[in-house]
Steps between C-alpha positions, in 0.01 A plus 500: 500500500729667750645159592582430135688829470697429817579150376620635165709763674658241730562265205652786300720598795616138543596480132682831520679385816597168340639679194680752716659218703625342178637835385683542831647150478612559141659831596675341798656245264618784276646678801684187614642454148624860506648451846687186394639680193617785721668255734674327207619839371633587845701177507638570150603847618673343799678248275628778274603716795712216638657424161583867449651517848707187432640632171571845648678341798702281266599802293597702807703222664684415180528848351878495456513152354194531279613831352777303335273218388146630440421179312526312831234725651271454201551124519416495872193720443382261229507213751283699740242617253425508133471879535770761541508720809349788301218276374431376854480858628261595219279198569512574875379857446224385264383235746483750785283725284278202408478397865376842610252520210367156595462609863293797379280270291459266795392792717232588242384138489485498878288816504271354233460187707408711803229674295365166379491361852326793670149414373558133582601579855201731540265236355628244747490747788873475561609856439867585508565395860369147460670413176815294494502544122477878525783530746713258296472715189638797694800294608623426147751785511667353807538152350819605329668603823411182689772234513373207292831313498830529681581777253268749337620679186558869541380734228622860506263789447514691175 
């Protein structure tokens, strides 16, 4: 009788562990999706920052000439972007806000993933020290400061 109970308990634990592993994998996919969206937003912010800088430099360098012919400036701006300088600045500010909100959500997802993984690590006798997965989840915040290409987009703080 005692053997049957132990067998049931082990079977139950294996099922719970298998489900927990699937939950962790599903959550990791969600986290990666969030991370990729954040990275895309960071690149869009960088694109807008450079366009804004270009238009502002153009305005500054040609201030005397363009004061007389503002249509020329508007024409040049239209070649650079379908948005005006004011619209680009508005979009830039909104994207920075979105970026920081997404980072906060990613941090929550990361913490949730840590909580999901703790029982798995304990069940497998890995604990925090032995887990490559556990340490990786704590490194998510530093991913954005690591150079992934020759240039990494810079996102200002709010």
